[in-house]
C-alpha positions as CSV (number, residue, x, y, z in Angstrom):
1,M,-17.2,134.9,118.2
2,S,-13.7,133.4,117.6
3,D,-12.4,130.3,119.1
4,A,-9.6,131.1,121.6
5,T,-7.5,128.2,120.2
6,E,-7.4,130.0,116.8
7,D,-4.9,132.5,118.3
8,L,-2.6,129.8,119.7
9,P,0.5,128.7,117.6
10,E,0.4,125.1,116.3
11,L,1.5,122.8,119.0
12,D,4.6,120.9,117.8
13,F,7.8,119.8,119.4
14,A,9.6,123.1,118.7
15,T,6.7,125.1,120.3
16,F,6.8,122.8,123.3
17,V,10.6,123.4,123.7
18,M,10.2,127.1,123.2
19,S,7.6,127.2,126.0
20,I,10.0,125.6,128.4
21,L,12.8,128.0,127.3
22,G,10.4,130.9,127.9
23,S,9.6,129.7,131.4
24,A,13.3,129.3,132.1
25,Y,14.1,132.9,131.1
26,V,11.3,134.1,133.3
27,H,12.8,132.0,136.2
28,L,16.2,133.5,135.5
29,G,14.7,137.0,135.7
30,D,15.4,137.8,132.0
31,A,11.8,137.8,130.7
32,P,8.7,139.4,132.1
33,N,6.7,137.2,134.5
34,P,3.1,137.2,133.0
35,E,1.7,137.3,136.6
36,L,3.7,140.4,137.5
37,G,3.9,142.1,134.1
38,A,7.6,142.7,134.6
39,A,10.7,140.6,135.2
40,G,11.0,139.4,138.8
41,E,13.8,138.2,140.9
42,P,15.5,135.1,139.6
43,N,14.3,131.7,140.9
44,L,17.3,129.5,140.3
45,I,15.6,126.4,141.6
46,L,12.9,126.6,139.0
47,A,15.4,127.7,136.3
48,K,17.5,124.6,137.1
49,Q,14.4,122.4,136.9
50,D,13.6,123.8,133.5
51,I,17.2,123.0,132.4
52,Q,16.9,119.5,133.8
53,L,13.6,119.0,131.9
54,L,15.3,120.1,128.6
55,A,18.3,117.8,129.3
56,L,15.9,114.9,129.9
57,L,14.2,115.7,126.5
58,V,17.7,115.6,124.8
59,D,18.3,112.2,126.3
60,K,14.9,110.7,125.7
61,T,14.5,112.0,122.1
62,K,18.0,111.2,120.8
63,G,17.8,110.0,117.2
64,N,14.0,110.8,117.0
65,L,14.1,114.5,116.1
66,S,14.4,116.4,112.9
67,G,17.5,118.4,112.4
68,D,15.7,121.7,113.2
69,E,14.1,120.2,116.3
70,E,17.5,118.9,117.6
71,R,19.2,122.3,116.9
72,I,16.4,124.3,118.8
73,L,16.7,121.9,121.7
74,E,20.5,121.7,121.9
75,K,21.1,125.5,121.3
76,G,18.4,126.5,123.7
77,L,19.8,124.2,126.4
78,T,23.3,125.4,125.9
79,D,22.3,129.1,126.0
80,L,20.3,128.5,129.2
81,R,23.1,126.7,130.9
82,M,25.5,129.6,130.1
83,R,22.9,132.2,131.3
84,L,22.4,130.3,134.5
85,L,26.1,130.4,135.2
86,E,26.1,134.2,134.6
87,V,23.1,134.7,136.9
88,E,24.7,132.5,139.6
89,K,27.9,134.4,139.3
90,D,26.1,137.8,139.6
91,A,24.2,136.5,142.6
92,S,27.4,135.4,144.4
93,V,29.2,138.7,143.6
94,G,26.2,140.7,144.8
95,G,25.9,138.5,147.9
96,E,29.4,139.2,149.1
């Protein structure tokens, strides 16, 4: 019988950031919700909370990350912020 942890990726900073990014894309309605098995309606409150969490990590880890870690965090945060703006715009156009 195999240990369930053998199937999990190594837990490091990049994996941690990627898990928050994944949650944010679920909350934006861009990725399948594991509970539903499909993408659901956007939950902008939770998506914004994920973005705030990543922004907090940027502030609190400044000068303490490797180049790759910093790039993953900064690029992921920038991409999420842009996607949030698109989703908000789509929601406001659809709500008119």
